[in-house]
KEPAVO-638576 format. One record per atom (N, C-alpha, C, O): atom name; x, y, z. Coordinates in steps of 0.1 Angstrom, whole numbers, plus 5000, padded with zeros to 4 digits. Layout:
[pt 'CA', [X, Y, Z]];
...
END
This chain:
[pt 'N', [5008, 4988, 5000]];
[pt 'CA', [5000, 5000, 5000]];
[pt 'C', [5009, 5012, 5000]];
[pt 'O', [5019, 5013, 5007]];
[pt 'N', [5005, 5022, 4992]];
[pt 'CA', [5013, 5034, 4991]];
[pt 'C', [5009, 5043, 5003]];
[pt 'O', [4997, 5045, 5006]];
[pt 'N', [5019, 5049, 5009]];
[pt 'CA', [5017, 5058, 5020]];
[pt 'C', [5026, 5070, 5019]];
[pt 'O', [5036, 5070, 5012]];
[pt 'N', [5021, 5081, 5024]];
[pt 'CA', [5030, 5093, 5025]];
[pt 'C', [5031, 5097, 5040]];
[pt 'O', [5022, 5094, 5048]];
[pt 'N', [5042, 5103, 5043]];
[pt 'CA', [5045, 5107, 5056]];
[pt 'C', [5047, 5122, 5057]];
[pt 'O', [5055, 5128, 5050]];
[pt 'N', [5039, 5128, 5065]];
[pt 'CA', [5040, 5143, 5068]];
[pt 'C', [5043, 5145, 5082]];
[pt 'O', [5034, 5143, 5091]];
[pt 'N', [5055, 5148, 5085]];
[pt 'CA', [5059, 5149, 5099]];
[pt 'C', [5060, 5135, 5106]];
[pt 'O', [5067, 5126, 5101]];
[pt 'N', [5053, 5133, 5117]];
[pt 'CA', [5052, 5120, 5123]];
[pt 'C', [5040, 5112, 5119]];
[pt 'O', [5039, 5100, 5123]];
[pt 'N', [5031, 5118, 5111]];
[pt 'CA', [5019, 5110, 5107]];
[pt 'C', [5021, 5104, 5094]];
[pt 'O', [5028, 5109, 5085]];
[pt 'N', [5014, 5093, 5092]];
[pt 'CA', [5014, 5085, 5079]];
[pt 'C', [5000, 5085, 5074]];
[pt 'O', [4990, 5083, 5081]];
[pt 'N', [4999, 5087, 5061]];
[pt 'CA', [4986, 5086, 5054]];
[pt 'C', [4986, 5076, 5043]];
[pt 'O', [4995, 5076, 5035]];
[pt 'N', [4976, 5068, 5043]];
[pt 'CA', [4975, 5057, 5033]];
[pt 'C', [4968, 5063, 5020]];
[pt 'O', [4959, 5071, 5021]];
[pt 'N', [4974, 5059, 5009]];
[pt 'CA', [4969, 5063, 4996]];
[pt 'C', [4962, 5051, 4989]];
[pt 'O', [4964, 5040, 4993]];
[pt 'N', [4953, 5054, 4980]];
[pt 'CA', [4946, 5043, 4973]];
[pt 'C', [4956, 5033, 4966]];
[pt 'O', [4967, 5038, 4962]];
[pt 'N', [4952, 5021, 4965]];
[pt 'CA', [4961, 5011, 4958]];
[pt 'C', [4962, 5014, 4943]];
[pt 'O', [4973, 5011, 4937]];
[pt 'N', [4951, 5019, 4937]];
[pt 'CA', [4951, 5021, 4923]];
[pt 'C', [4959, 5033, 4919]];
[pt 'O', [4957, 5044, 4924]];
[pt 'N', [4969, 5031, 4909]];
[pt 'CA', [4978, 5042, 4905]];
[pt 'C', [4970, 5053, 4898]];
[pt 'O', [4973, 5065, 4900]];
[pt 'N', [4959, 5050, 4891]];
[pt 'CA', [4951, 5060, 4884]];
[pt 'C', [4945, 5069, 4894]];
[pt 'O', [4943, 5081, 4892]];
[pt 'N', [4940, 5063, 4905]];
[pt 'CA', [4934, 5071, 4916]];
[pt 'C', [4944, 5081, 4922]];
[pt 'O', [4941, 5092, 4924]];
[pt 'N', [4956, 5076, 4925]];
[pt 'CA', [4966, 5084, 4931]];
[pt 'C', [4970, 5096, 4921]];
[pt 'O', [4972, 5107, 4926]];
[pt 'N', [4971, 5093, 4908]];
[pt 'CA', [4974, 5103, 4899]];
[pt 'C', [4963, 5113, 4898]];
[pt 'O', [4965, 5125, 4897]];
[pt 'N', [4951, 5108, 4898]];
[pt 'CA', [4939, 5117, 4898]];
[pt 'C', [4939, 5126, 4910]];
[pt 'O', [4936, 5138, 4909]];
[pt 'N', [4941, 5121, 4922]];
[pt 'CA', [4941, 5128, 4934]];
[pt 'C', [4952, 5139, 4934]];
[pt 'O', [4949, 5151, 4938]];
[pt 'N', [4964, 5135, 4930]];
[pt 'CA', [4975, 5145, 4929]];
[pt 'C', [4972, 5156, 4919]];
[pt 'O', [4975, 5167, 4922]];
[pt 'N', [4966, 5152, 4908]];
[pt 'CA', [4963, 5162, 4898]];
[pt 'C', [4952, 5172, 4902]];
[pt 'O', [4953, 5184, 4900]];
[pt 'N', [4942, 5167, 4909]];
[pt 'CA', [4932, 5175, 4915]];
[pt 'C', [4937, 5185, 4926]];
[pt 'O', [4933, 5196, 4926]];
[pt 'N', [4946, 5179, 4934]];
[pt 'CA', [4952, 5188, 4944]];
[pt 'C', [4960, 5199, 4938]];
[pt 'O', [4959, 5211, 4943]];
[pt 'N', [4968, 5196, 4928]];
[pt 'CA', [4976, 5207, 4921]];
[pt 'C', [4966, 5217, 4914]];
[pt 'O', [4969, 5229, 4915]];
[pt 'N', [4956, 5212, 4908]];
[pt 'CA', [4946, 5221, 4901]];
[pt 'C', [4940, 5230, 4912]];
[pt 'O', [4938, 5242, 4909]];
[pt 'N', [4936, 5224, 4923]];
[pt 'CA', [4930, 5232, 4934]];
[pt 'C', [4940, 5242, 4940]];
[pt 'O', [4936, 5253, 4944]];
[pt 'N', [4953, 5238, 4940]];
[pt 'CA', [4963, 5248, 4945]];
[pt 'C', [4965, 5259, 4936]];
[pt 'O', [4968, 5270, 4940]];
[pt 'N', [4964, 5257, 4923]];
[pt 'CA', [4965, 5268, 4913]];
[pt 'C', [4954, 5278, 4915]];
[pt 'O', [4956, 5290, 4913]];
[pt 'N', [4942, 5273, 4919]];
[pt 'CA', [4931, 5281, 4921]];
[pt 'C', [4930, 5285, 4936]];
[pt 'O', [4919, 5288, 4941]];
[pt 'N', [4941, 5286, 4942]];
[pt 'CA', [4942, 5289, 4957]];
[pt 'C', [4937, 5303, 4961]];
[pt 'O', [4935, 5305, 4973]];
[pt 'N', [4936, 5312, 4952]];
[pt 'CA', [4931, 5325, 4955]];
[pt 'C', [4916, 5325, 4958]];
[pt 'O', [4910, 5334, 4964]];
[pt 'N', [4909, 5314, 4955]];
[pt 'CA', [4895, 5313, 4957]];
[pt 'C', [4893, 5309, 4972]];
[pt 'O', [4902, 5304, 4979]];
[pt 'N', [4881, 5313, 4978]];
[pt 'CA', [4879, 5312, 4993]];
[pt 'C', [4880, 5297, 4998]];
[pt 'O', [4886, 5295, 5009]];
[pt 'N', [4875, 5287, 4991]];
[pt 'CA', [4874, 5274, 4996]];
[pt 'C', [4888, 5267, 4994]];
[pt 'O', [4892, 5259, 5003]];
[pt 'N', [4894, 5269, 4983]];
[pt 'CA', [4907, 5262, 4980]];
[pt 'C', [4918, 5270, 4986]];
[pt 'O', [4917, 5282, 4989]];
[pt 'N', [4930, 5264, 4987]];
[pt 'CA', [4941, 5270, 4992]];
[pt 'C', [4954, 5266, 4985]];
[pt 'O', [4955, 5256, 4979]];
[pt 'N', [4964, 5275, 4987]];
[pt 'CA', [4977, 5272, 4981]];
[pt 'C', [4984, 5260, 4988]];
[pt 'O', [4994, 5254, 4982]];
[pt 'N', [4979, 5255, 4999]];
[pt 'CA', [4985, 5244, 5006]];
[pt 'C', [4983, 5231, 4998]];
[pt 'O', [4990, 5221, 5000]];
[pt 'N', [4973, 5231, 4989]];
[pt 'CA', [4970, 5220, 4980]];
[pt 'C', [4981, 5217, 4970]];
[pt 'O', [4983, 5205, 4966]];
[pt 'N', [4988, 5227, 4966]];
[pt 'CA', [4998, 5226, 4956]];
[pt 'C', [5010, 5217, 4960]];
[pt 'O', [5013, 5207, 4953]];
[pt 'N', [5016, 5219, 4972]];
[pt 'CA', [5027, 5210, 4976]];
[pt 'C', [5022, 5196, 4979]];
[pt 'O', [5029, 5186, 4977]];
[pt 'N', [5010, 5195, 4985]];
[pt 'CA', [5004, 5182, 4988]];
[pt 'C', [5002, 5174, 4975]];
[pt 'O', [5004, 5162, 4975]];
[pt 'N', [4997, 5181, 4965]];
[pt 'CA', [4995, 5174, 4952]];
[pt 'C', [5009, 5168, 4947]];
[pt 'O', [5009, 5157, 4941]];
[pt 'N', [5019, 5176, 4948]];
[pt 'CA', [5032, 5171, 4943]];
[pt 'C', [5037, 5160, 4952]];
[pt 'O', [5044, 5151, 4947]];
[pt 'N', [5034, 5160, 4965]];
[pt 'CA', [5038, 5149, 4973]];
[pt 'C', [5031, 5136, 4969]];
[pt 'O', [5037, 5125, 4969]];
[pt 'N', [5018, 5137, 4966]];
[pt 'CA', [5010, 5125, 4962]];
[pt 'C', [5015, 5120, 4948]];
[pt 'O', [5017, 5108, 4947]];
[pt 'N', [5018, 5129, 4939]];
[pt 'CA', [5023, 5125, 4926]];
[pt 'C', [5037, 5119, 4927]];
[pt 'O', [5041, 5111, 4919]];
[pt 'N', [5045, 5123, 4937]];
[pt 'CA', [5059, 5117, 4938]];
[pt 'C', [5059, 5103, 4941]];
[pt 'O', [5069, 5096, 4939]];
[pt 'N', [5048, 5097, 4946]];
[pt 'CA', [5048, 5082, 4948]];
[pt 'C', [5048, 5075, 4935]];
[pt 'O', [5052, 5063, 4935]];
[pt 'N', [5044, 5081, 4924]];
[pt 'CA', [5044, 5073, 4911]];
[pt 'C', [5053, 5079, 4900]];
[pt 'O', [5056, 5072, 4891]];
[pt 'N', [5057, 5091, 4901]];
[pt 'CA', [5065, 5098, 4891]];
[pt 'C', [5078, 5101, 4896]];
[pt 'O', [5080, 5109, 4904]];
[pt 'N', [5089, 5094, 4890]];
[pt 'CA', [5102, 5096, 4895]];
[pt 'C', [5108, 5111, 4894]];
[pt 'O', [5115, 5115, 4902]];
[pt 'N', [5104, 5118, 4883]];
[pt 'CA', [5109, 5131, 4881]];
[pt 'C', [5103, 5140, 4892]];
[pt 'O', [5111, 5149, 4898]];
[pt 'N', [5091, 5139, 4896]];
[pt 'CA', [5085, 5147, 4907]];
[pt 'C', [5091, 5143, 4920]];
[pt 'O', [5093, 5151, 4929]];
[pt 'N', [5095, 5130, 4922]];
[pt 'CA', [5101, 5125, 4934]];
[pt 'C', [5115, 5132, 4936]];
[pt 'O', [5118, 5137, 4947]];
[pt 'N', [5122, 5133, 4925]];
[pt 'CA', [5135, 5140, 4926]];
[pt 'C', [5134, 5155, 4929]];
[pt 'O', [5141, 5160, 4937]];
[pt 'N', [5124, 5161, 4922]];
[pt 'CA', [5122, 5175, 4924]];
[pt 'C', [5118, 5178, 4939]];
[pt 'O', [5122, 5187, 4945]];
[pt 'N', [5109, 5169, 4945]];
[pt 'CA', [5105, 5171, 4959]];
[pt 'C', [5117, 5169, 4968]];
[pt 'O', [5118, 5176, 4978]];
[pt 'N', [5126, 5160, 4965]];
[pt 'CA', [5137, 5158, 4973]];
[pt 'C', [5147, 5170, 4973]];
[pt 'O', [5152, 5174, 4983]];
[pt 'N', [5149, 5175, 4961]];
[pt 'CA', [5158, 5187, 4960]];
[pt 'C', [5152, 5199, 4968]];
[pt 'O', [5159, 5206, 4974]];
[pt 'N', [5139, 5201, 4966]];
[pt 'CA', [5132, 5212, 4973]];
[pt 'C', [5133, 5210, 4988]];
[pt 'O', [5135, 5219, 4996]];
[pt 'N', [5130, 5198, 4993]];
[pt 'CA', [5130, 5195, 5007]];
[pt 'C', [5144, 5197, 5013]];
[pt 'O', [5146, 5202, 5024]];
[pt 'N', [5155, 5193, 5006]];
[pt 'CA', [5168, 5195, 5011]];
[pt 'C', [5172, 5210, 5011]];
[pt 'O', [5178, 5215, 5020]];
[pt 'N', [5168, 5217, 5001]];
[pt 'CA', [5170, 5232, 5000]];
[pt 'C', [5163, 5239, 5011]];
[pt 'O', [5169, 5248, 5018]];
[pt 'N', [5151, 5235, 5014]];
[pt 'CA', [5143, 5242, 5025]];
[pt 'C', [5149, 5238, 5038]];
[pt 'O', [5150, 5247, 5047]];
[pt 'N', [5154, 5226, 5040]];
[pt 'CA', [5160, 5222, 5053]];
[pt 'C', [5173, 5230, 5055]];
[pt 'O', [5176, 5235, 5066]];
[pt 'N', [5181, 5231, 5044]];
[pt 'CA', [5193, 5239, 5046]];
[pt 'C', [5190, 5254, 5049]];
[pt 'O', [5197, 5260, 5057]];
[pt 'N', [5180, 5259, 5042]];
[pt 'CA', [5177, 5273, 5045]];
[pt 'C', [5172, 5275, 5059]];
[pt 'O', [5175, 5285, 5066]];
[pt 'N', [5163, 5266, 5064]];
[pt 'CA', [5157, 5267, 5077]];
[pt 'C', [5168, 5266, 5088]];
[pt 'O', [5167, 5273, 5098]];
[pt 'N', [5178, 5257, 5086]];
[pt 'CA', [5188, 5255, 5096]];
[pt 'C', [5200, 5265, 5094]];
[pt 'O', [5208, 5266, 5103]];
[pt 'N', [5200, 5271, 5083]];
[pt 'CA', [5211, 5280, 5081]];
[pt 'C', [5224, 5274, 5077]];
[pt 'O', [5235, 5280, 5078]];
[pt 'N', [5224, 5262, 5073]];
[pt 'CA', [5236, 5255, 5069]];
[pt 'C', [5239, 5257, 5054]];
[pt 'O', [5230, 5259, 5046]];
[pt 'N', [5252, 5257, 5051]];
[pt 'CA', [5256, 5258, 5037]];
[pt 'C', [5260, 5245, 5032]];
[pt 'O', [5263, 5235, 5039]];
[pt 'N', [5262, 5244, 5019]];
[pt 'CA', [5267, 5232, 5012]];
[pt 'C', [5282, 5231, 5015]];
[pt 'O', [5289, 5241, 5015]];
[pt 'N', [5286, 5219, 5018]];
[pt 'CA', [5300, 5216, 5021]];
[pt 'C', [5309, 5219, 5009]];
[pt 'O', [5304, 5219, 4998]];
[pt 'N', [5322, 5221, 5012]];
[pt 'CA', [5331, 5223, 5000]];
[pt 'C', [5333, 5211, 4992]];
[pt 'O', [5333, 5200, 4997]];
[pt 'N', [5333, 5213, 4979]];
[pt 'CA', [5334, 5202, 4970]];
[pt 'C', [5349, 5197, 4970]];
[pt 'O', [5358, 5205, 4971]];
[pt 'N', [5350, 5184, 4969]];
[pt 'CA', [5364, 5179, 4969]];
[pt 'C', [5369, 5181, 4955]];
[pt 'O', [5363, 5178, 4945]];
[pt 'N', [5381, 5187, 4954]];
[pt 'CA', [5388, 5190, 4942]];
[pt 'C', [5400, 5182, 4940]];
[pt 'O', [5409, 5181, 4949]];
[pt 'N', [5400, 5175, 4929]];
[pt 'CA', [5412, 5166, 4926]];
[pt 'C', [5421, 5174, 4916]];
[pt 'O', [5416, 5178, 4906]];
[pt 'N', [5433, 5175, 4920]];
[pt 'CA', [5443, 5182, 4912]];
[pt 'C', [5455, 5173, 4909]];
[pt 'O', [5464, 5177, 4901]];
END
């Protein structure tokens, strides 16, 4: 069963891949319309998280963004690259 983890909580996703893609697409669409009263911009990242369970490109993008946000939040910089001469 596909699950996503947000903080310490785990959420189960549907077994069917088409349902997961549909849910992720609808969340992203709702996030784009976040200026409307009922919908919100919180739906956009959640949609990408749901899509990341099935699409490797989105999974890599989510990982890069999460690492960048973590580095920004903690104030750490990237370590020096090893240079071979």
